[in-house]
C-alpha positions in Angstrom: 136.0 120.2 111.1 132.4 120.5 109.2 131.3 123.7 109.3 127.3 121.7 109.9 129.1 120.1 113.0 131.1 123.3 113.8 127.4 125.6 114.3 125.9 123.2 116.1 128.8 122.6 118.6 128.9 126.9 119.2 125.2 126.4 119.2 124.9 124.2 121.8 128.2 125.2 124.0 126.7 129.3 123.9 123.2 128.6 125.6 123.1 131.1 128.1 121.8 128.1 130.8 124.4 126.1 130.2 127.6 128.5 129.9 126.3 129.6 134.0 126.1 126.2 134.8 129.9 126.1 133.6 131.4 129.4 135.4 129.2 128.3 138.2 131.6 125.2 138.8 134.1 127.5 138.3 133.6 129.6 140.7 132.9 126.8 143.5 136.1 124.9 141.7 134.6 122.1 140.7 136.8 120.9 137.6 135.8 117.8 137.2 132.1 118.1 137.6 132.8 120.9 133.9 135.5 118.8 132.6 132.3 116.2 132.2 130.0 118.6 131.4 131.9 120.1 128.7 134.0 117.0 127.4 131.4 114.2 128.1 127.8 115.8 128.3 127.2 118.0 125.7 130.1 116.9 122.9 128.0 114.1 123.0 124.2 115.4 123.2 126.3 117.5 120.0 127.8 114.3 118.2 124.4 112.2 118.2 122.5 115.2 116.6 124.7 115.1 114.1 125.1 111.5 114.3 121.3 111.4 113.6 121.0 114.8 111.4 123.4 112.3 108.8 120.9 109.9 108.4 123.7 107.8 110.8 121.6 106.5 113.6 121.9 108.4 117.3 125.9 108.5 118.5 127.6 107.5 115.3 130.8 105.5 116.5 133.0 106.9 113.2 131.4 110.3 113.9 132.5 110.0 116.8 135.4 109.1 117.0 137.0 111.3 114.2 135.1 114.7 115.6 135.5 114.0 119.9 138.1 115.9 119.8 137.5 118.8 117.7 133.8 119.4 119.3 135.5 119.6 122.6 138.0 122.4 121.7 134.7 123.9 120.6 133.3 123.7 124.2 136.6 125.2 126.5 137.2 127.6 123.4 133.9 129.2 124.5 133.6 128.8 128.1 136.7 131.2 128.5 136.0 133.5 126.3 132.6 133.6 128.8 134.7 133.3 132.1 137.8 135.2 130.4 140.3 132.1 132.0 142.3 131.9 129.9 143.3 127.9 128.0 146.2 127.6 129.5 144.6 128.3 132.9 142.0 125.8 132.8 144.9 123.4 131.4 146.1 123.3 134.7 142.8 122.7 136.3 142.5 120.0 134.6 146.5 118.9 134.3 145.5 119.0 138.6 142.2 117.2 138.6 144.1 114.0 136.2 146.9 113.9 139.0 144.8 113.5 141.7 143.0 111.0 139.9 
């Protein structure tokens, strides 16, 4: 992952209000909403801004496809560091969510 993108992702995912909202969703067992915020809302916003910074318009498809998973990984890592939940525990919740759908 390129350094500027990593910095942008870490900065965005570490916003206090965003982390507080994610924490509340986890406490309320709202894993669908939590997953959506980490993997869709914030990741797309980060990649859109990064694309724009590079002069490639908002949410360039190539940038999106090349970096989507790396950005999401930063999000989950930040969430785990903030909440103290292990990545395995988070993955268990997400797996249950997928199985329920």
